[in-house]
Structure formats: structure tokens, C-alpha cells
N, C-alpha and C positions, 0 to 999 in steps of 0.2 A: 420272757416269751420272745421268740424270734421267728424269722420267716420259715425255718424248717418245721417248727411246731405248727404254725398256721397251715402250711402246705400239707403236712401229715393229717391234720384234722380234716381238711377239705377232701383229701383222697379217701379217707375212711368214710366220711359221710356220703360222698358221691358214690362210692362202691356199694355201700349198704342200700342207698336209695335205688340204685340200678338193680341190685339183686332182689329187692322187694317189689320190683316192677313199677316203680313210681315214674310218671311222665309229667314233665313240666308243662304248664299252659303254653300253647303255641304263641300267645301274645307277649309272653315274658321275654324281656331282653337280657335277664340275668338268670342263670340256672338256680333252681331251688336249693341245691347243695351249697351254693355260695352264700345265700341268705342265711341258712342254718349255721354255716361256718362263722359268719359275722356275729350271730347270736351267741355261739359258744365262746368265741374269743372275747366278746364284750362281757359275758358272765364271768369268765375267768379273770379278766382284768379288773372289772369293777368290784367284784366280791372280795378281792384282795386289797382294795385300796380305798374303800368308802364305807359309809354307814348305810345299813339297810334298814328301812322302816316298812312295816307292813301292818295292815289291818285285816284281821281274819274274822269272818262272820260265819260260824258254824250253824248249820240248820239240821235239826234232828226231827225226823218224821216218826211219829208213833201213833198207835191206835187210840181212838177216843173210847172212853168207858163210861157208861151210864149206870148208876146204881139207885136203888130206892131202899131206904131204911125206915122201918116202922117199929117203934117201941109199943109195947102193949098199952092200949088205952089212949094212944096219941095219934095225931095225924101223920101220914107218911111224909118223909122228906126225900126229895129227889136231888141227885147230884150228878155232875158230869165232869170228867177229867179229860182234858185235851192233851195228848202225849206229844204234840208237835211243839218244838221250842226253837227260838232263834236267839243267839247270844253273840256278843261282840267281844273280841279280845284285841289288844294292842301289843305289838311285838317290836322291840328295838334291838337290833343286833349290830355290834361293832366288829369289824374285821380289821385286825391290825396286821400289817405286813411282817 
């Protein structure tokens, strides 16, 4: 990665933000395109030189279902199924140059 690559990324991001009509906050001392450029450069550098560790917590929303089952000559049994779940996953990725 060199200065030409970084400048090219900045120009592309700045041009896109301009064409999308983005305006930086008047209190900002640094343009938003520069902040995004730093993020892109950091992602390119660090993802090629370090280990990435992440925890993912997927949440699935589903409807609740209530049922009643009654066998002949027996008392009815009620049941409820909640379709919403939360689960955790751990992910370890190693990026080798």
C-alpha cells in the first residue's frame, strides 16, 4: 500500500459522497471522506496482517403458536411455542499475508 493507493481511495470516496449529496457537519475539522478513507486503509492493512476475532449473536424473530390437544376422555393440554430465538457463535479468522 502506498500514497497513490490512499489518495485514489480518498478521491473515489470524496467524489461518491459529493455526488450522493452528503454534507459534512459544519463543526467538523476533518472532512467525512477523510475519516472513511482512514477506515478503508485500516481495514485493508489490518485484515491482511492480523487475527480477526468476532462474536456473532444472531436473533431470529418468529411468531408464537398456541395449541390445545385433547385426547378422548382426557383433560385438554395447552402448549405454546415461541418462535423467537437468540444464539451465540464465536468466529476466529486468521489472515496470513
